[in-house]
C-alpha positions in Angstrom: 62.9 -28.2 -51.0 64.6 -26.5 -48.1 65.9 -23.1 -47.0 67.9 -22.5 -43.9 68.5 -19.6 -41.5 67.5 -17.8 -38.3 64.9 -15.8 -40.3 64.4 -13.3 -37.4 61.6 -11.0 -38.6 60.8 -13.1 -41.7 61.5 -9.8 -43.6 61.5 -9.2 -47.3 65.0 -10.7 -47.8 63.9 -13.8 -46.1 60.7 -13.8 -48.1 62.7 -14.1 -51.3 64.3 -17.3 -50.1 61.0 -18.7 -48.9 59.2 -17.9 -52.1 61.9 -19.6 -54.2 61.8 -22.6 -51.9 58.0 -22.9 -52.2 58.1 -22.2 -55.9 60.6 -25.0 -56.5 58.6 -27.4 -54.3 55.5 -26.8 -56.4 57.5 -27.2 -59.6 59.1 -30.5 -58.6 56.3 -32.0 -56.5 58.2 -31.7 -53.2 57.4 -30.5 -49.7 58.6 -27.0 -48.9 60.6 -26.8 -45.7 62.2 -24.0 -43.6 64.9 -25.0 -41.2 65.4 -22.4 -38.4 67.0 -22.1 -35.0 65.8 -21.5 -31.5 67.8 -19.7 -28.8 70.7 -18.9 -31.2 71.4 -15.6 -29.5 72.2 -17.2 -26.2 74.8 -19.6 -27.7 76.3 -16.8 -29.8 77.1 -14.8 -26.7 74.4 -12.2 -27.0 72.0 -13.1 -24.2 70.4 -9.6 -24.1 69.5 -9.6 -27.8 65.8 -9.3 -28.4 64.1 -11.2 -31.3 61.8 -9.7 -33.9 59.8 -12.9 -34.2 59.3 -15.7 -31.7 59.1 -19.3 -32.9 55.3 -19.1 -32.8 55.3 -16.0 -34.9 57.7 -17.5 -37.4 55.3 -20.4 -37.7 52.4 -18.1 -38.5 54.4 -16.2 -41.1 55.9 -19.3 -42.7 52.4 -20.9 -43.0 51.0 -17.8 -44.7 53.9 -17.9 -47.2 52.9 -21.4 -48.2 55.6 -23.4 -46.3 54.6 -27.0 -45.6 57.1 -27.9 -42.9 59.0 -25.9 -40.2 62.0 -27.7 -38.6 63.3 -25.9 -35.4 66.8 -26.9 -34.3 67.8 -26.1 -30.7 71.1 -24.2 -31.0 73.1 -26.3 -28.7 76.9 -26.7 -28.3 76.7 -29.9 -30.4 75.0 -28.0 -33.2 77.3 -25.0 -33.0 80.4 -27.2 -33.2 79.3 -29.3 -36.1 81.6 -29.2 -39.2 79.8 -27.9 -42.3 79.9 -31.3 -44.0 78.5 -32.9 -40.9 75.6 -30.5 -40.9 74.8 -31.1 -44.5 75.2 -34.9 -44.2 73.2 -35.3 -41.0 70.4 -32.8 -41.2 69.9 -32.2 -44.9 70.8 -35.5 -46.6 69.9 -38.1 -43.9 67.2 -36.4 -42.0 65.4 -34.3 -44.6 66.4 -36.1 -47.9 66.7 -32.8 -49.7 66.2 -32.4 -53.4 66.8 -28.6 -53.4 68.4 -26.0 -51.1 67.9 -22.3 -51.4 70.3 -20.0 -49.4 71.5 -16.4 -49.4 74.9 -15.5 -50.8 76.1 -14.5 -47.3 75.0 -17.7 -45.6 77.6 -19.0 -43.1 77.2 -22.0 -40.8 79.0 -24.7 -38.8 81.9 -24.4 -36.4 83.2 -20.9 -36.3 81.0 -20.1 -39.3 83.4 -22.1 -41.5 80.6 -23.2 -43.9 79.6 -21.1 -46.8 77.9 -21.3 -50.3 81.0 -23.3 -51.5 80.1 -26.2 -49.1 76.7 -26.5 -50.7 78.0 -26.4 -54.2 80.5 -29.1 -53.3 77.7 -31.2 -51.7 75.6 -30.6 -54.8 78.2 -32.5 -56.8 78.4 -35.3 -54.2 74.7 -35.8 -53.5 73.0 -34.4 -56.6 70.6 -32.0 -55.0 69.8 -28.6 -56.5 71.4 -25.4 -55.0 69.9 -21.9 -55.6 71.9 -18.9 -54.2 70.1 -15.5 -54.0 71.7 -12.1 -53.4 70.5 -10.0 -50.5 67.4 -7.9 -51.0 67.8 -4.1 -50.8 65.5 -1.2 -49.7 66.4 2.4 -50.6 69.9 1.3 -51.6 70.7 -0.6 -48.4 70.6 -4.3 -47.7 67.7 -5.5 -45.7 68.7 -7.1 -42.4 67.2 -8.1 -39.1 69.7 -5.8 -37.4 68.6 -2.8 -39.4 64.9 -3.6 -38.6 65.7 -4.1 -34.9 67.2 -0.6 -34.7 64.1 0.9 -36.4 61.8 -0.8 -33.8 63.9 0.4 -30.9 63.7 3.9 -32.2 60.0 3.7 -32.8 60.4 4.1 -36.6 57.6 1.7 -37.3 56.8 2.9 -40.8 60.4 2.2 -41.9 60.5 -1.1 -40.1 57.2 -2.2 -41.6 58.5 -1.4 -45.1 61.5 -3.6 -44.5 59.5 -6.4 -43.1 56.8 -6.4 -45.8 54.1 -6.5 -43.2 53.1 -4.6 -40.0 55.2 -5.6 -37.0 53.5 -8.5 -35.2 53.0 -9.5 -31.6 51.2 -12.8 -31.3 50.2 -15.2 -28.6 47.3 -16.5 -26.4 45.1 -13.8 -24.8 45.4 -13.6 -21.0 43.2 -12.3 -18.3 43.6 -8.7 -17.2 42.0 -6.7 -14.5 38.9 -6.1 -16.6 39.2 -2.3 -16.1 38.8 -1.7 -19.9 35.5 -3.6 -19.9 34.3 -1.5 -16.9 34.9 1.8 -18.7 33.5 0.6 -22.1 36.8 -0.1 -23.8 37.4 -3.9 -23.4 40.8 -5.1 -24.4 42.5 -8.3 -25.5 45.7 -8.7 -23.5 49.1 -10.3 -24.4 52.2 -10.5 -22.3 55.2 -10.8 -24.7 57.9 -13.3 -24.0 61.0 -11.8 -22.3 63.1 -12.3 -25.5 60.5 -10.4 -27.7 61.5 -6.9 -28.9 58.7 -4.4 -28.2 58.7 -0.9 -29.5 58.7 2.2 -27.2 55.9 2.3 -24.7 52.8 4.1 -25.9 49.6 3.9 -27.9 49.5 2.6 -31.5 47.1 2.4 -34.4 47.0 -1.3 -35.1 45.2 -4.2 -36.7 44.0 -7.2 -34.6 43.5 -10.6 -36.0 41.1 -12.8 -34.0 39.4 -16.0 -35.1 40.6 -15.4 -38.7 39.1 -11.9 -38.9 40.9 -8.6 -39.0 39.8 -5.5 -37.1 41.0 -2.0 -36.8 42.4 -1.5 -33.3 44.1 0.7 -30.8 47.0 -0.9 -28.8 48.6 0.3 -25.6 52.1 -1.1 -24.9 53.1 -0.3 -21.3 52.2 -0.8 -17.6 48.7 0.8 -17.6 49.6 3.5 -14.9 46.1 5.0 -14.6 44.3 1.8 -13.5 46.8 -1.0 -12.7 50.5 -0.1 -12.8 51.6 -3.5 -14.1 55.0 -4.8 -13.1 55.5 -6.3 -16.5 54.9 -4.8 -19.9 51.5 -5.7 -21.4 50.1 -5.3 -24.9 46.4 -4.4 -24.5 44.4 -4.0 -27.7 40.9 -2.6 -28.1 39.2 -3.8 -31.3 37.2 -1.1 -32.9 33.6 -2.1 -33.8 34.0 -5.6 -32.2 31.8 -7.0 -29.4 31.4 -10.4 -27.8 29.5 -11.6 -24.8 32.0 -14.3 -24.0 35.4 -14.0 -22.2 38.2 -14.1 -24.8 40.9 -15.7 -22.7 43.2 -18.4 -24.1 42.4 -17.4 -27.7 45.1 -17.1 -30.4 45.5 -13.5 -31.2 47.7 -11.3 -33.3 48.2 -7.6 -33.1 50.0 -5.8 -36.0 51.4 -2.3 -35.1 50.9 0.2 -37.8 51.8 3.6 -36.5 52.6 5.5 -33.2 49.8 7.7 -31.8 51.1 9.0 -28.4 53.2 8.1 -25.4 51.7 6.2 -22.5 50.4 8.6 -19.8 48.9 8.4 -16.3 45.6 10.2 -16.2 44.0 11.9 -13.1 40.9 9.7 -13.4 39.4 6.8 -15.2 37.0 9.2 -16.9 39.8 11.2 -18.3 41.4 7.9 -19.6 38.1 6.9 -21.3 37.8 10.3 -23.0 41.4 10.0 -24.3 40.7 6.4 -25.5 37.9 7.8 -27.6 40.3 10.3 -29.2 42.8 7.5 -29.7 40.2 5.5 -31.6 39.4 8.4 -33.9 43.1 9.0 -34.6 43.7 5.3 -35.2 40.8 5.2 -37.7 42.3 8.2 -39.6 45.7 6.5 -39.8 44.3 3.1 -40.8 42.1 4.7 -43.5 45.2 6.0 -45.4 
């Protein structure tokens, strides 16, 4: 039971496709599968386009939605120039042996986006697999799209973006070593360095949730260059977990931070002591936000 798409953001519209795919798999005793694409923006001529979800983040979200298998296709010239029937024959019929395909009503694929829902209904007659077509999901009267969410993130409109996503915007990866300045001032952080293609919201401090070792913690996250103590050359995502303590170094650990709401802009303080005092205020503000 397969659904196909870029699924950037894995938003509420995508969730409807995934849920139907998983539902049919359970009903018919099949594996549920999402076919998605890597580096599609580059091959479509939009090299500067940032993604809402990396492949790793998609994998996390698909697994939580109950998907059994994720197939990632590199978006090469060969794939881009495939005729619609070639794509269906090679990938879906021969490679995946599909029994059911779930797609959106606006799904286009193949060379010059020639392929559409019609190609799947034709293939259904030829190969006998089930085809389910879903209309686009709407929020406040407008269609939900990755483009719409991307604009919200860029503007810092997190509440709206999160409503469209159906979850709080995620940045995930392996924790990396920092300068340990946070630990020295009593506010240790878990540090992530987003991939260059990952879209991050405006620099600043955010009320957030951190997921570490399967547990969720209230948190405060700073996205920026840490001007008071380090002045990073690259943007870092540094998260202080509230009411969490550990004696061991947490480097190389799988970590997720979910951004809930904006607190303030990043600022350079006159001293580390002033920074620590402001962090305590940020913690209190984050707890108020997260308690709502």
